[in-house]
C-alpha positions in Angstrom: 0.0 0.0 0.0 2.8 2.5 0.9 4.6 1.7 -2.4 1.4 2.4 -4.4 0.8 5.7 -2.6 4.4 6.8 -3.2 4.4 5.9 -6.9 1.1 7.8 -7.4 2.5 10.9 -5.7 5.7 10.6 -7.7 3.6 10.5 -10.9 2.1 13.9 -9.9 -1.2 12.8 -8.5 -2.0 15.0 -5.5 -5.1 13.8 -3.9 -4.1 10.2 -3.0 -6.4 8.6 -0.4 -6.7 5.3 1.5 -10.2 4.2 2.2 -11.3 2.4 5.4 -11.9 -0.2 6.7 -10.7 -2.0 3.5 -7.6 -0.1 2.4 -8.4 0.8 -1.2 -5.9 3.3 -2.5 -7.7 5.8 -4.7 -6.5 8.8 -6.8 -8.0 11.0 -9.5 -6.6 12.2 -12.9 -8.9 15.2 -13.5 -10.8 15.7 -16.8 -12.3 18.6 -18.6 -15.7 16.9 -18.9 -18.1 15.9 -16.1 -18.2 12.4 -14.9 -15.4 9.8 -14.4 -14.2 6.4 -15.4 -13.1 4.1 -12.7 -10.0 2.1 -13.6 -9.2 -0.6 -11.1 -6.9 -3.5 -10.1 -6.5 -5.4 -6.8 -3.3 -5.4 -4.9 -4.0 -8.0 -2.2 -2.8 -11.5 -2.7 -4.0 -15.0 -1.7 -3.2 -16.0 1.9 -0.9 -18.9 0.9 2.6 -19.3 2.5 5.3 -17.8 0.2 2.8 -16.8 -2.3 4.1 -13.9 -4.5 1.1 -13.1 -6.8 3.2 -11.7 -9.6 0.2 -12.1 -12.0 -2.7 -12.2 -9.5 -2.8 -9.3 -8.8 0.6 -7.4 -9.2 0.3 -7.3 -13.0 -2.8 -5.2 -12.8 -1.3 -2.9 -10.3 1.8 -2.4 -12.5 -0.4 -1.4 -15.4 -2.3 1.2 -13.3 0.9 2.7 -11.9 2.3 3.1 -15.4 -1.0 4.6 -16.6 -0.8 7.1 -13.7 2.7 8.0 -14.9 2.0 8.2 -18.6 -1.5 9.6 -19.0 -1.8 13.4 -19.3 -2.1 15.4 -16.1 -5.5 16.7 -17.3 -7.7 14.7 -19.7 -9.9 16.2 -22.4 -12.8 13.9 -21.5 -14.1 12.7 -18.1 -11.8 12.2 -15.2 -10.2 8.9 -14.4 -10.4 7.5 -10.9 -7.7 5.0 -10.2 -8.7 2.4 -7.6 -6.3 -0.1 -6.2 -8.6 -2.5 -4.4 -7.9 -4.3 -1.2 -9.6 -7.5 -0.1 -10.4 -8.9 -3.6 -9.3 -12.4 -2.5 -11.6 -14.3 -0.2 -10.2 -15.2 3.2 -8.8 -18.7 3.7 -11.7 -21.2 4.0 -14.3 -18.9 2.5 -15.7 -19.1 -1.1 -15.3 -16.2 -3.4 -19.1 -15.9 -3.6 -19.2 -15.0 0.1 -15.8 -13.5 0.8 -14.5 -11.9 -2.4 -14.7 -8.4 -3.8 -14.9 -6.8 -0.4 -12.8 -3.8 -1.3 -14.5 -3.1 -4.6 -17.9 -3.6 -2.9 -16.9 -1.0 -0.3 -15.9 1.4 -3.1 -19.3 1.1 -4.7 -21.2 1.4 -1.4 -19.4 4.7 -0.7 -20.3 5.8 -4.3 -23.9 4.9 -3.7 -23.8 7.0 -0.5 -23.2 10.1 -2.6 -19.4 9.8 -2.7 -17.3 9.2 0.4 -13.6 8.6 1.2 -12.5 9.2 -2.4 -15.3 7.2 -4.2 -17.1 9.5 -6.6 -20.9 9.7 -6.5 -22.3 6.7 -8.3 -24.2 8.8 -10.8 -20.9 10.4 -11.9 -19.3 7.0 -12.8 -19.7 6.5 -16.6 -17.8 3.2 -16.8 -15.5 0.8 -15.0 -12.4 -0.9 -16.4 -10.6 -3.7 -14.5 -7.2 -5.1 -15.1 -6.6 -8.5 -13.5 -4.1 -11.3 -14.4 -2.7 -9.4 -17.4 1.0 -10.5 -17.0 0.8 -14.1 -18.4 3.6 -14.5 -21.0 1.1 -16.4 -23.2 -1.5 -13.6 -22.9 -5.0 -13.9 -24.2 -7.8 -11.5 -23.1 -11.2 -12.6 -24.5 -14.4 -10.8 -23.9 -15.5 -12.0 -20.4 -19.2 -12.9 -20.6 -20.4 -10.4 -18.0 -18.5 -7.5 -19.4 -19.7 -4.6 -21.6 -18.9 -5.5 -25.2 -18.7 -1.9 -26.3 -16.0 -1.1 -23.7 -14.1 -4.2 -24.6 -14.2 -3.2 -28.3 -12.4 0.1 -27.5 -9.4 -1.9 -26.3 -9.3 -4.4 -29.1 -9.6 -1.5 -31.7 -6.9 0.4 -29.9 -4.6 -2.7 -30.1 -5.3 -3.0 -33.8 -4.4 0.7 -34.3 -1.3 0.3 -32.2 0.2 -2.8 -33.8 -1.9 -3.8 -36.7 -3.3 -6.7 -34.8 -6.0 -7.0 -32.1 -3.8 -9.4 -30.1 -4.0 -10.2 -27.2 -7.7 -9.3 -27.5 -10.2 -11.6 -29.2 -12.6 -14.4 -28.6 -15.1 -14.9 -25.7 -14.9 -16.5 -22.3 -17.2 -17.5 -19.5 -18.2 -15.0 -16.9 -16.3 -14.6 -13.7 -16.9 -12.9 -10.4 -14.3 -10.1 -10.0 -13.9 -6.6 -8.9 -16.1 -5.4 -11.7 -19.1 -7.3 -10.3 -20.2 -4.7 -7.7 -20.1 -2.1 -10.4 -22.3 -4.2 -12.8 -24.7 -4.8 -9.9 -24.9 -1.0 -9.4 -25.8 -0.5 -13.1 -22.4 0.8 -14.2 -21.1 -0.5 -17.6 -17.9 -2.5 -16.8 -15.3 -4.6 -18.5 -12.9 -7.2 -16.9 -9.7 -7.4 -18.9 -8.5 -10.8 -17.6 -6.6 -13.8 -18.8 -8.2 -16.5 -16.6 -6.1 -19.3 -18.1 -2.7 -19.2 -16.3 -0.4 -22.1 -16.7 -1.0 -25.7 -17.8 -4.3 -27.5 -17.7 -7.8 -26.3 -17.9 -8.9 -22.8 -16.9 -7.9 -21.2 -14.6 -4.6 -23.0 -15.1 -2.1 -24.8 -13.0 -0.2 -21.7 -11.7 -3.3 -19.8 -10.4 -3.3 -19.5 -6.6 0.0 -21.4 -6.3 3.6 -20.5 -5.6 4.2 -20.8 -9.3 2.6 -17.4 -9.7 6.0 -15.7 -9.7 8.2 -13.6 -11.9 9.2 -16.6 -14.0 5.7 -16.7 -15.4 5.0 -13.0 -16.2 6.4 -10.9 -19.0 6.8 -7.2 -19.4 5.8 -7.6 -23.0 2.4 -8.7 -21.9 1.9 -5.7 -19.7 2.8 -3.5 -22.7 0.3 -5.3 -24.9 -2.5 -4.3 -22.5 -1.1 -0.9 -21.3 -0.4 0.6 -24.7 -3.9 0.2 -26.0 -5.3 1.4 -22.7 -3.5 4.8 -23.2 -5.7 5.3 -26.3 -8.8 3.5 -25.2 -9.4 5.0 -21.7 -9.5 8.7 -22.7 -12.0 7.8 -25.5 -14.6 6.5 -23.0 -17.4 8.9 -22.8 
């Protein structure tokens, strides 16, 4: 948490806040238009001895920190609220259905309450974009079934413009519960940019939630394949 706060301030973001009781770190890049787009990732990791979480969820955090450093200090469109979520992972012994998404759920509750502790008022949130598990060296980010297809298409189109190919975007995948879920439940269009196929074997893959989720199995190239299109796609969301 301290590292995230320090990197955001070094990037020039002034109003960096930590919510309570779940310690979501939030900061805003102001825009010229009304409204905001929430861009999120979770920074907590699974409670497993010697678990690193290089992909789940440090990869999403890395993308958000680089966006904070690279995006303009003031946007032409809506603001962007960066949200580094705590408590995405369910506690040991609990299912994700009952114990996951606690940090993002708190963020949305504060938004429903008119905007508290750095959450913008719900009616100001135009869309939500989530980055999760985007560091896999063999990266594929299909359209997750619960996600907004129009938002997803902005990223695939930006990738096409960037490199002449929509890779790593393309295809479709089953829906998952993730930090975009509380936003969807609140009526906010949201997209989960996630590669839920990490390592050998069937989805979610043999490295997910194991000590194999380390730096040997994530690639900077993959982060760039997601981050570069995001620099074009995010300011285009209206």
